[in-house]
TIPA-565164 format. One record per residue: residue in one letter; x, y, z of N, C-alpha, C, O in turn. Coordinates in steps of 0.001 Angstrom, whole numbers, plus 500000, padded with zeros to 6 digits. Layout:
# TIPA-565164
AXYZXYZXYZXYZ...
***
This chain:
# TIPA-565164
M359607477603227588360507477353226407359722477683225151358575477253225035S360274478414224219359505478724222979359419477549222051360044476510222264R358637477729221021358400476695220033359710476359219292360020475205218996E360440477421219021361721477376218240362708476546219136363399475669218618D362774476813220446363660476103221252363343474586221475364222473749221679T361968474305221417361522472974221570361987472185220279362581471109220357V361663472821219063362098472166217811363534471792217811363880470701217358K364387472637218294365854472394218295366219471099218992367219470461218663N365418470727219935365694469553220657364980468236220121365007467174220743L364362468412218942363635467280218327364552466722217210365201467487216497V364595465364217068365222464741215958364291463781215218363613462971215849W364254463861213962363304463065213136363816461631213106364922461390212623Q363027460659213617363243459324213602362847458628212330361687458629211919H363967457966211649363625457312210415363188455847210504363712455101211331T362222455418209653361729454116209620362704453152208955363576453545208180Q362534451949209269363398450895208485362640450367207323363168449544206575V361428450796207131360606450327206042360585451355204929360164452498205103A361059450899203770361122451775202532359818451992202016358973451102202112S359547453165201439358308453505200821357871452571199784356694452235199647T358938452114198981358698451186197911358116449774198564357320449090197921E358512449435199721357958448292200323356395448461200682355553447583200496R356185449552201148354694449957201452353874449922200153352770449381200084H354471450521199152353689450526197831353485449075197282352456448753196688A354483448255197505354345446890196964353288446107197773352462445369197237L353374446326199129352523445563200113351072445947199812350212445069199740L350775447279199629349341447728199503348941447788197991347782448007197637R349977447580197126349628447560195588348922448869195194347875448883194546Q349566449973195628348985451334195299350136452341195628351152452052196261L349825453575195102350632454746195434349841455575196313348636455714196103P350460456169197338349674457148198162349379458442197521350115458924196660V348316458992197936347789460251197281346811460904198202346120460167198905T346679462105198276345592462817199050344690463509197955345102464324197130L343473463081198071342398463773197099341734464854198039340948464558198939W342125466111197740341618467142198512340334467701197980340432468427196990M339147467479198481337834468031198012337550469232198774337567469222200005T337259470388198011336851471587198461335649472162197909335397471991196716G334867472840198672333572473418198189332631473828199349332847473528200523L331679474468198957330781474970200026330087473971200883329999472817200461S329596474281202015328803473469202903327564472986202053326912473789201385G327289471741202103326169471218201338326430470902199865325546470416199160A327687471192199394328000470851198014327975469420197651327710469065196503G328249468576198618328277467145198364329624466542198696329857465384198351K330464467215199303331849466702199538331941465355200301332602464396199904S331191465386201465331232464229202305330548463017201706331015461884201831T329397463293201035328780462209200301329679461597199259329789460374199179L330312462405198472331269461890197476332443461184198144332880460116197717A332925461800199176334188461125199809333893459763200303334673458842200056F332801459581200994332460458306201495332104457250200434332396456061200567A331440457770199351331180456913198162332394456417197635332513455212197411L333355457261197400334655456935196787335357455938197747335801454875197313E335451456272199008336057455331199927335551453834199829336291452850199864K334171453816199702333569452474199528333965451852198210334254450657198158R333985452614197165334389451982195858335819451516195939336130450391195548L336708452377196450338159451974196588338256450773197392338973449867196967T337647450629198484337728449563199416337161448241198725337701447154198925E336150448375197980335678447199197197336635446713196174336620445532195826L337562447674195622338536447299194697339749446838195281340700446543194558G339812446740196602340957446256197427342028447186197756343186446799197916H341645448494197868342579449528198189342510450063199540341383450212200013A343535450382200251343488450916201592343456452439201616344374453156201218C342244452874202150342079454362202044341318454763203300340860453904204054F341182456085203527340554456664204678340063458097204337340773458859203680V338825458452204798338285459751204625338635460586205885338398460136207006L339175461749205707339237462790206693338197463845206455338359464679205564D337141463834207220335984464621207126335957465869208086336250465782209278G335595466984207491335659468230208308334922468091209662335477468396210718D333785467669209606333024467587210948333649466517211852333828466764213044N333967465398211345334574464408212143335719464834212907335761464652214123V336728465435212215337958465849212834337742467042214037338499467248214985R336631467676213747336458468852214783335682468199216028335400468894217004H335364466904215961334933466261217182336082465853218139335843465667219333G337322465713217626338367465352218358339683466078218165340053466926218977L340378465757217113341673466417216863341616467896216843342535468534217357N340621468485216296340446470011216113339227470574216882338622471580216513R338937469907217895337884470472218676338036471798219377337094472484219774D339343472096219493339638473402220176339625474560219221339893475684219645L339324474355217937339404475439216978338081476010216719337091475289216850G337962477269216356336766477909215861336701478058214423337124477144213715F336174479210213865335940479322212488336469480679212031336094481150210958S337294481287212786337986482512212311338934482196211202339299481029211061P339358483121210414340308482792209364341579482089209935342081481133209343E342092482588211111343244482001211688342931480609212235343830479768212246A341718480318212685341576478929213130341344478004212040341682476824212126R340696478567210867340544477661209710341931477390209089342101476288208569T342891478243209092344233477994208733344854476873209463345500476011208867E344664476864210797345357475974211696344638474604211514345265473548211602N343288474656211253342539473466211015343102472688209715343324471477209729I343297473474208651343854472854207486345328472426207630345737471422207046R346107473166208387347468472772208559347557471397209284348298470495208895R346736471310210378346774470073211122346296468850210324346823467750210490I345213469070209389344750467958208614345742467664207478345827466511207057A346438468572207000347549468346205921348583467472206589348987466457206022E349042467855207834350081467030208458349617465641208708350431464723208596V348285465384209062347741464120209277347734463340207973348059462153207948A347348464038206848347210463359205619348634462949205080348788461927204411K349719463845205423351034463565205046351502462187205688352105461341205028L351194462042206953351634460948207733350866459630207207351450458549207132M349650459782206884348961458732206328349400458285205025349382457095204712N349848459339204148350478459011202834351712458244203069352004457284202357A352512458678204139353772458065204350353600456565204703354475455737204450A352388456254205319352147454935205709351601454137204498351233452969204630G351559454766203368351225454109202096349633454171201752349155453585200781L348919454903202607347380454969202427346895456077201421347586457070201191I345767455874200881345154456817200034344282457672200949343450457082201638V344383459003201031343548459780201857342666460677201080343109461355200153I341344460695201463340286461443200836339895462465201854339538462091202971T339941463773201530339590464822202485338313465489202008338035465601200814S337510465948203051336311466614202739336234467875203558335694467786204661F336700469030203163336887470329203954336382471395203045336662471411201846I335634472283203629335366473523202817336641474142202428336803474469201253S337561474334203305338868474961203023338677476114202158339044476023200987P338150477184202588337647478247201689338773479148201041338565479818200030Y339953479108201689341080480084201170341959479347200351342285478203200667R342422479960199209343343479394198324344697479156199010345330478113198848S345128480211199813346425480141200471346445478917201407347472478244201497D345386478628202073345366477401203004345532476071202196346216475139202619R344860476047201003344938474881200189346348474749199650346877473642199559Q346941475827199304348374475816198813349237475447199884350220474759199608M349016475815201139349832475390202173349660473818202401350613473085202666A348412473403202275348181471911202367348983471215201329349645470222201630E348954471684200134349789471031199035351224471005199329351906470012199074E351735472149199899353209472228200279353480471186201294354481470474201209I352633471078202236352911470171203340352943468664202836353909467946203096I351843468209202101351595466946201624352580466572200528353046465434200481G352918467550199608353789467354198569353062467377197185352097466635197001H353459468118196328352870468285194996352393467047194333351273466929193836E353418466024194360353157464813193649352137463878194324351757462868193732R351697464185195519350791463405196170349398464154196504348519463670197216F349349465327195916348248466257196199347321466395194937347854466671193863R346074466232195005345165466396193917343962467155194416343186466636195219E343792468406193939342698469254194389341476469035193437341548469077192209I340401468807194131339087468444193528338061469569194019337814469684195219H337492470366193090336507471373193354335122470800193207334682470459192109I334420470695194368333023470289194255332252471668194000331986472420194938S331951471921192833331540473384192403330062473667192606329645474750192195T329265472868193159327819473113193417327598474516193749328257475001194669A326760475219193122326537476691193332325890476823194664325228475913195163L326109478056195268325548478455196554324012478170196625323509477620197605Q323287478576195525321856478533195566321397477117195713320380476886196369H322081476144195144321675474683195331322104474228196712321372473437197307C323225474657197277323840474114198554322753474708199561322336473955200441E322282475985199486321473476528200398319940475948200341319218475956201338Q319550475480199154318359474771199028318342473442199768317344473037200364R319485472788199705319622471513200237319694471655201769318947470999202495D320581472498202235320837472862203715320571471626204550319659471647205377P321311470568204378321111469335205064321284469429206703320742468617207453K322031470419207124322230470526208578321422471829209045321470472154210231G320773472483208239320101473729208736321092474798208949320738475753209640L322328474778208437323286475772208799323091477019208085323289478075208685Y322678477016206718322358478171206085321217478988206660321243480219206680Q320200478248207134319183479069207804319564479828208971319074480928209225K320527479194209762321035479748211002321959480893210619321976481919211299A322698480747209587323640481807209064322875483017208709323163484137209132R321826482740207869320960483907207365320331484679208516320052485874208422A320116483931209629319500484455210700320515485180211711320146485711212758G321753485135211289322867485664212097323194484934213338323730485518214280L322894483686213376323152482756214406324528482054214331325028481521215321I325143482077213066326397481487212916327223482526212280326945482854211126P328264483114212932329100484147212316330256483444211596330745482366211933E330645484248210500331696483832209592331425482402208868332247481487208821F330232482384208362329717481165207640330099481304206196329694482265205541T330864480378205683331384480429204282330171480593203266329210479825203326G330241481557202385329297481705201383328217482736201728327477483246200887I328196482989203004327033483906203580327732485229204156327550486339203655S328548484985205259329172486073205867330698485843205850331433486590206496A331153484881205161332659484730204989332907484212203612332068483450203132P334016484556202890334304484245201560334695482907201314335227482214202181Y334412482452199973334917481153199536335683481520198271335132482174197385E336970481099198172337747481310197022338015480010196239338824479169196631P337312479896195141337296478602194286338711478435193767339473479389193607P339025477162193510340307476784192898340584477478191532339664477736190756L341748477740191294342092478355189900342405477221188912342159477289187708A342982476153189544343386475070188541343233473699189101344183472917189114A342019473382189577341735472104190122341857471030189082341603471274187902C342239469852189491342363468845188501341086468174188066341083467388187118L340072468455188703338692468081188441337608468935189136337741469232190323S336576469319188441335561470123189015334200469189188823333927468689187731L333458469027189890332157468300189867331079469110190462331187469659191558D329993469171189678328801469857190184327745468807190528327174468192189628T327492468604191766326529467542192183325091467873191954324226467040192222S324786469073191461323402469524191190323048469063189781321885469086189379V324016468668189079323755468299187555324307466875187283323905466270186288S325195466323188109325813465057187876325418464064189083325379464425190259S325158462882188668324712461867189753325874461490190675327034461786190389L325546460843191764326648460387192635327531459374191917328751459429192075E326955458420191109327692457433190358328627458134189374329794457761189252V328119459144188674328949459776187634330061460515188348331204460384187908C329859461216189319330810461964189989331906460972190635333095461256190496T331539459865191308332447458929191760333343458359190634334554458196190782D332707458083189564333407457549188398334572458586188028335713458213187759G334198459820188041335198460871187707336351460912188641337507461039188237L336039460809189845337067460740190935337995459509190902339168459564191272L337387458375190429338176457123190207339143457372189063340263456863189121E338806458083188076339607458373186966340838459166187375341922458925186844V340694460164188364341793460959188745342724459973189583343944460141189608M342111458964190249342883458111191087343681457047190261344694456527190729R343217456753189078343584455643188290345213455468188242345686454338188368P345985456506188075347408456388188008347983455861189286349079455303189246F347326455992190434347860455625191689347455454200192028347950453607192987L346541453660191218345945452287191537346477451264190609346405450074190917Q346974451625189565347512450545188616348926450174188827349873450532188127K348964449366189938350316448955190395350286447393190204349271446746190461A351511446786189716351699445400189631351677444724190915352134445312191895P351196443555191019351141442767192340352471442476192799353383442512191973L352724442178194061353871441823194747354587440705194074353959439646194064S355676440699193548356336439546192808357530438904193533358001437831193157E357995439577194563359098438927195367358914439303196794358224440272197114P359551438511197689359475438801199190359888440188199425360696440760198694L359304440754200498359667442188200789361090442300201253361717443333201017E361642441290201906362937441237202443363959441445201314364976442114201498N363657440831200090364549440932199065364588442271198351365485442554197557M363538443126198673363532444389198095364419445342198823364681446443198338R364875444960199943365683445941200750367214446016200250368008446837200708G367504445170199366368824445125198837369916444983199906371101444932199576
***
């Protein structure tokens, strides 16, 4: 049976919980902060620092990290352009579901192609998608080389490595650009919090949830 035939037999099941109820319960609006940049740019460090800050402020959030998801959900994917696209598609679908649950999602993916990031935005929804460019230059990323990947790529041991043997297409209109080679972790995290601010300033729950269902 083809994928098209399978989809014809599927029906979307609707929840009995309205999104407004989830927003009131969690006292936040869902959003996906999509951090893109070269390997070693500082994406994961920033993502987990922001997650900690948001949690300390009482917000429900979760980091989807590139390496972490390839240990499980996307362990069957390689790093060809086609596999990278599928990697981003799956993550965008997961982020969309987590946003539907009312959660704040922070992603940390190289996601080197603009078309893939645009696809992610279309899946998640423009109103819930914020693209952040971790713009640390290649020379600084390669000097850091925290996992030794650049050294392996230069030696030809890792094919299709972004920045060395595969391209990186920087965002054309990111809502924030951060260079971790010139700004501290605290300063960068503060900048990310400012992007989040419109999604966090929600009034506390003032009436029982059952009354909100009308």
